C-alpha positions, -999 to 999 in steps of 0.1 A, spaced: -810 -319 419 -787 -326 447 -815 -321 473 -836 -346 453 -808 -371 454 -804 -368 492 -841 -372 497 -841 -403 476 -811 -417 495 -828 -412 529 -858 -429 515 -838 -459 503 -821 -461 538 -854 -461 555 -868 -489 533 -836 -509 538 -840 -506 576 -876 -517 574 -867 -548 554 -839 -555 579 -861 -554 610 -878 -588 605 -843 -603 602 -833 -588 635 -860 -604 654 -851 -638 643 -822 -651 666 -805 -676 644 -801 -653 614 -792 -624 635 -755 -623 630 -756 -633 593 -783 -609 587 -766 -581 606 -734 -587 585 -755 -587 553 -772 -556 565 -740 -538 572 -726 -549 538 -758 -537 522 -757 -504 539 -720 -500 528 -730 -508 493 -758 -484 495 -735 -457 508 -711 -464 480 -738 -463 454 -752 -431 470 -717 -416 466 -714 -427 431 -750 -414 423 -741 -381 438 -708 -379 419 -726 -388 387 -753 -362 393 -726 -337 400 -708 -346 367 -740 -345 348 -749 -311 363 -714 -298 354 -716 -313 319 -750 -298 314 -739 -265 325 -708 -266 302 -731 -277 273 -755 -248 280 -726 -223 281 -712 -238 248 -747 -235 232 -751 -199 244 -717 -190 231 -724 -205 197 -758 -187 196 -741 -154 206 -715 -158 179 -741 -168 154 -762 -137 163 -732 -114 161 -723 -128 126 -759 -125 116 -760 -89 128 -726 -81 110 -739 -97 78 -772 -77 80 -752 -45 85 -729 -52 55 -759 -61 34 -777 -29 44 -746 -9 36 -740 -25 3 -778 -21 -6 -776 16 3 -745 20 -18 -761 2 -47 -791 23 -44 -770 55 -45 -752 42 -76 -785 34 -93 -798 68 -85 -766 85 -98 -768 64 -130 -804 72 -135 -796 109 -131 -767 106 -156 -790 88 -180 -816 115 -178 -790 142 -183 -775 124 -212 -809 119 -228 -817 155 -224 -782 165 -239 -789 141 -268 -822 157 -276 -807 192 -273 -779 183 -297 -804 167 -320 -826 198 -320 -794 220 -326 -783 197 -354 -818 200 -370 -817 238 -367 -782 240 -383 -794 218 -411 -823 241 -416 -800 272 -415 -776 255 -439 -805 247 -463 -817 283 -461 -782 297 -465 -778 275 -497 -810 288 -510 -800 324 -503 -766 317 -518 -780 302 -550 -804 331 -553 -776 356 -548 -754 337 -572 -781 336 -598 -788 374 -591 -751 382 -596 -749 361 -627 -778 379 -643 -765 413 -632 -731 404 -646 -747 394 -678 -766 426 -680 -735 447 -672 -715 429 -699 -742 434 -724 -745 470 -715 -707 475 -715 -703 459 -749 -730 482 -764 -715 512 -750 -679 505 -759 -667 519 -791 -640 504 -813 -614 526 -797 -623 513 -762 -622 478 -776 -586 482 -786 -578 497 -753 -595 469 -735 -576 444 -755 -543 461 -746 -550 457 -709 -552 420 -715 -523 409 -736 -525 373 -723 -559 368 -739 -562 358 -775 -577 385 -797 -612 381 -807 -632 396 -834 -658 410 -811 -652 439 -788 -668 423 -758 -647 416 -726 -638 380 -720 -659 374 -690 -690 381 -710 -701 350 -730 
């Protein structure tokens, strides 16, 4: 940019000199024109210096702005990368938790079905045990009745009196049958 500015200033000087030549050839305007030309050249040099300074400041400001934009982009990219990393880590952690919870759920469901089956088996066993118990109880009751009947037939009056003597707390009955037979 600085080379372009120098080239433009050289071009402007050349044009100013070309314009000033006709004034040099005229004798009456020579001194006034020479002064004006010198003043014009000084003004042009001042303007050229200001132009070069402005271009330099512009270049510096553009460079600073470019650096600031690059720093902001770099910071944004780093923050973006950090957020992506955190998101990936959190996602992986949540996937692991979901997997563990699914595994726990399957295990609990399996345990539930196992306990349910065991409960049904125990109920079946209890039902069967009740049936056997009732059958045995009925069997024992009938055998007890048979034994009582048989015992009362075989007992003689003498045994009946002995029988009553072993049970003083029982009221006396007219029959000779033991109390537990009715």
